[in-house]
C-alpha positions as CSV (number, residue, x, y, z in Angstrom):
1,M,-54.1,-74.1,-160.7
2,G,-50.9,-75.6,-159.6
3,K,-50.0,-72.6,-157.7
4,W,-53.3,-72.7,-155.5
5,F,-52.7,-76.4,-155.1
6,S,-49.4,-75.8,-153.5
7,Y,-50.7,-73.2,-151.1
8,S,-53.6,-75.5,-149.9
9,T,-51.1,-78.3,-149.3
10,A,-48.8,-76.1,-147.3
11,T,-51.7,-74.8,-145.3
12,L,-53.0,-78.2,-144.4
13,C,-49.6,-79.4,-143.4
14,S,-49.3,-76.5,-141.0
15,I,-52.5,-77.2,-139.5
16,A,-51.8,-80.8,-139.0
17,L,-48.5,-79.9,-137.4
18,H,-50.2,-77.5,-134.8
19,L,-52.8,-80.2,-134.0
20,G,-50.0,-82.6,-133.3
21,V,-48.3,-80.4,-131.0
22,A,-51.4,-79.4,-129.1
23,V,-52.2,-83.2,-128.5
24,L,-48.8,-83.7,-127.1
25,V,-49.0,-80.9,-124.9
26,A,-52.4,-81.9,-123.5
27,N,-51.3,-85.4,-122.7
28,K,-48.3,-84.1,-120.8
29,W,-50.3,-81.7,-118.7
30,G,-52.8,-84.3,-117.9
31,H,-50.1,-86.7,-116.7
32,E,-48.5,-84.1,-114.4
33,E,-51.8,-83.2,-112.8
34,T,-52.4,-86.8,-111.8
35,E,-49.2,-87.0,-110.0
36,R,-49.5,-83.4,-108.3
37,K,-50.4,-83.5,-104.5
38,I,-53.4,-81.5,-103.4
39,V,-52.3,-78.7,-101.0
40,A,-54.8,-76.6,-99.0
41,P,-54.9,-73.1,-100.4
42,K,-53.4,-70.2,-98.6
43,Y,-54.9,-66.9,-98.3
44,I,-52.9,-63.9,-99.0
45,D,-54.0,-60.4,-98.0
46,A,-53.2,-58.5,-100.9
47,K,-53.7,-54.9,-101.6
48,L,-54.0,-53.3,-104.8
49,L,-51.1,-50.6,-105.1
50,Q,-51.7,-47.8,-107.2
51,L,-48.4,-46.6,-108.6
52,K,-48.1,-42.9,-109.0
53,E,-47.1,-41.8,-112.2
54,K,-43.6,-40.1,-111.9
55,E,-43.8,-36.4,-112.3
56,K,-42.0,-35.4,-115.4
57,P,-39.0,-33.2,-114.5
58,K,-39.6,-29.6,-115.0
59,P,-37.7,-28.2,-117.6
60,K,-34.7,-26.3,-116.3
61,K,-34.8,-22.5,-116.8
62,D,-32.1,-20.9,-118.6
63,N,-30.9,-18.4,-115.9
64,S,-27.5,-17.7,-117.5
65,A,-28.8,-14.2,-118.5
66,A,-29.9,-13.6,-114.8
67,K,-26.6,-14.8,-113.6
68,R,-24.9,-12.5,-115.9
69,R,-26.9,-9.6,-114.8
70,E,-26.3,-10.4,-111.1
71,Q,-22.6,-10.6,-111.8
72,E,-22.6,-7.2,-113.5
73,R,-24.7,-5.8,-110.6
74,Q,-22.0,-7.1,-108.1
75,K,-19.2,-5.8,-110.2
76,K,-20.9,-2.3,-110.2
77,L,-21.4,-2.5,-106.5
78,A,-17.7,-3.5,-106.0
79,A,-16.6,-0.7,-108.4
80,E,-18.8,1.9,-106.7
81,K,-17.4,0.7,-103.3
82,K,-13.9,1.0,-104.3
83,R,-14.5,4.4,-105.9
84,K,-16.1,5.7,-102.6
85,A,-13.3,4.3,-100.5
86,E,-10.7,5.9,-102.9
87,A,-12.7,9.2,-102.7
88,E,-12.8,9.0,-99.0
89,K,-9.1,8.2,-98.7
90,K,-8.4,11.1,-101.0
91,R,-10.6,13.4,-99.0
92,K,-8.9,12.5,-95.7
93,Q,-5.5,12.9,-97.4
94,Q,-6.6,16.5,-98.6
95,E,-7.9,17.3,-95.1
96,A,-4.6,16.2,-93.6
97,E,-2.7,18.2,-96.1
98,K,-4.9,21.2,-95.5
99,R,-4.4,20.9,-91.6
100,R,-0.6,20.5,-92.3
101,K,-0.5,23.7,-94.4
102,A,-2.7,25.5,-91.8
103,E,-0.4,24.4,-89.0
104,A,2.7,25.5,-91.1
105,E,1.1,28.9,-91.7
106,K,0.1,29.2,-88.1
107,K,3.8,28.6,-87.1
108,R,5.0,31.0,-89.8
109,K,2.7,33.8,-88.5
110,Q,3.7,33.0,-84.9
111,A,7.4,33.2,-85.9
112,E,6.9,36.3,-87.8
113,A,4.9,37.9,-85.0
114,E,7.6,36.9,-82.5
115,K,10.3,38.3,-84.8
116,K,8.3,41.6,-85.0
117,R,7.8,41.7,-81.3
118,R,11.5,41.1,-80.6
119,E,12.5,43.7,-83.3
120,E,10.1,46.2,-81.8
121,A,11.3,45.5,-78.3
122,A,14.8,46.0,-79.4
123,R,13.8,49.2,-81.3
124,K,12.1,50.6,-78.2
125,Q,15.1,49.5,-76.1
126,R,17.4,51.4,-78.5
127,E,15.2,54.5,-78.5
128,Q,15.1,54.4,-74.7
129,E,18.8,54.2,-74.5
130,R,19.2,57.0,-77.1
131,Q,16.7,59.1,-75.3
132,K,18.4,58.4,-71.9
133,A,21.7,59.3,-73.5
134,L,20.4,62.6,-74.8
135,E,18.8,63.3,-71.3
136,D,22.1,62.5,-69.5
137,E,23.9,64.6,-71.9
138,L,21.4,67.6,-71.5
139,F,21.0,67.1,-67.7
140,G,24.8,66.7,-67.3
141,E,25.2,70.0,-68.9
142,L,22.4,71.6,-66.7
143,D,23.1,69.8,-63.4
144,E,25.6,72.3,-62.2
145,D,23.3,75.2,-63.0
146,I,20.2,73.6,-61.6
147,E,22.0,72.7,-58.4
148,G,23.3,76.0,-58.1
149,Q,19.9,77.5,-58.5
150,I,18.5,75.1,-56.0
151,A,21.2,75.7,-53.6
152,E,20.8,79.5,-54.0
153,N,17.1,79.3,-53.5
154,D,17.5,77.0,-50.4
155,E,19.9,79.6,-49.0
156,Q,17.5,82.3,-49.5
157,V,14.8,80.3,-47.8
158,A,17.0,79.4,-44.8
159,S,18.1,82.9,-44.5
160,S,14.5,84.0,-44.2
161,Y,13.8,81.6,-41.5
162,L,17.0,82.2,-39.7
163,A,16.0,85.9,-39.4
164,I,12.8,84.7,-37.7
165,I,14.7,82.6,-35.2
166,Q,17.2,85.5,-34.7
167,R,14.5,88.0,-33.8
168,R,12.8,85.6,-31.5
169,V,16.0,85.0,-29.6
170,S,17.0,88.7,-29.5
171,G,13.6,89.5,-28.1
172,N,14.2,86.9,-25.3
173,W,17.8,88.0,-24.5
174,S,18.5,90.0,-21.4
175,R,21.8,91.8,-21.7
176,P,24.0,91.3,-18.6
177,P,25.9,94.2,-17.0
178,S,29.2,92.5,-17.7
179,A,28.7,92.3,-21.4
180,R,31.4,94.2,-23.5
181,L,32.0,94.9,-26.9
182,G,33.9,92.2,-28.8
183,M,32.4,89.4,-26.8
184,E,31.3,86.4,-28.9
185,A,29.5,83.1,-27.8
186,E,28.9,80.3,-30.4
187,L,26.1,77.7,-29.7
188,I,24.7,74.5,-31.4
189,I,21.0,74.3,-31.4
190,Q,19.4,71.0,-32.2
191,L,15.9,71.0,-33.6
192,V,13.3,68.5,-34.9
193,P,11.2,69.3,-38.0
194,T,8.3,70.5,-35.9
195,G,10.6,73.3,-34.8
196,R,11.0,72.3,-31.3
197,I,14.3,72.7,-29.6
198,T,15.7,69.5,-28.2
199,S,19.2,70.8,-26.9
200,V,21.3,73.8,-26.5
201,R,25.1,73.9,-25.8
202,I,27.9,76.4,-25.9
203,V,30.6,75.2,-28.2
204,K,32.8,78.5,-28.1
205,S,32.6,80.6,-24.9
206,S,32.9,84.3,-24.9
207,G,35.0,84.2,-21.8
208,N,32.4,85.7,-19.7
209,A,30.1,83.2,-17.9
210,A,27.3,85.7,-17.4
211,F,27.1,86.5,-21.1
212,D,27.3,82.7,-22.1
213,Q,24.5,81.9,-19.6
214,S,22.2,84.8,-20.9
215,V,22.6,83.7,-24.5
216,E,21.8,80.1,-23.6
217,Q,18.7,81.1,-21.6
218,A,17.4,83.2,-24.5
219,V,17.5,80.3,-26.8
220,Q,15.7,78.0,-24.1
221,K,13.2,80.5,-23.4
222,A,12.1,80.4,-27.2
223,D,11.4,76.6,-26.8
224,S,10.1,76.1,-30.3
225,F,10.1,77.6,-33.7
226,P,6.9,76.2,-35.3
227,E,7.6,78.2,-38.6
228,L,10.1,75.4,-39.6
229,K,7.2,73.0,-40.3
230,N,6.8,74.7,-43.6
231,L,10.3,74.0,-44.8
232,E,11.3,71.2,-47.2
233,S,13.1,68.3,-45.6
234,R,16.3,69.0,-47.4
235,V,16.5,72.5,-46.4
236,F,15.7,71.7,-42.8
237,E,18.3,68.9,-42.7
238,K,21.0,70.9,-44.2
239,H,20.4,74.2,-42.3
240,F,18.3,73.5,-39.1
241,R,18.8,70.0,-37.8
242,N,22.0,71.3,-36.1
243,L,21.8,75.1,-36.1
244,R,25.0,76.9,-35.4
245,M,24.6,80.5,-34.0
246,V,27.1,83.2,-33.0
247,F,26.0,85.9,-30.4
248,R,27.7,89.3,-29.9
249,P,26.5,92.0,-27.4
250,E,26.3,94.7,-30.0
251,D,24.0,92.4,-32.2
252,L,22.8,88.8,-32.6
253,R,24.0,87.5,-35.9
254,M,24.4,84.1,-37.5
């Protein structure tokens, strides 16, 4: 009972206190309202703003794994690029080395070929010199015999043509009455390769003018010996270019 009384008393005291405060407040506001001036109201154009609700930030994606994968990919690309560059460099070095070796081999072969060519030329030169020495030695031994044979043959040929000339001149000669045995006249007859006589002159007189003149006329009457065209030039030049002839009354002989 005593406990309930104490609660009631406290409650009543509290109510009384609140009522007193309310009275005081009401009196104060009433007094202030009597002294406030009346002001014409102002109209304010107000708009109702609707505030947008802030978007919640999207949760950041965890891209560390993607970054790692991209880094790995970039590393692989760089490594592959480096590998290709090194391979290309190595390939170029190998090609350069191959070209160098090929050029060296080419020069070596050229040098060998040039050496062989020189050796072959020297060998041929030695062989030619040896052959020439043998020929010179052989022909040196045979020259005299060959020259003798040629000269002998030329003499035989010349003799046969001289006989033709002698017969022709003898057939043209008219023996003068004053001709005596022992007379002798020597003439030089100049000829050309066609056999034509170009001049006749007495180089040694017989002492008898009539005899000398008859011999000269017999030669001039012949005029030409066309058989001489068949002679070799060396035989003609040696024996017939300037033909020396000796005439005697008993016979005409060279």
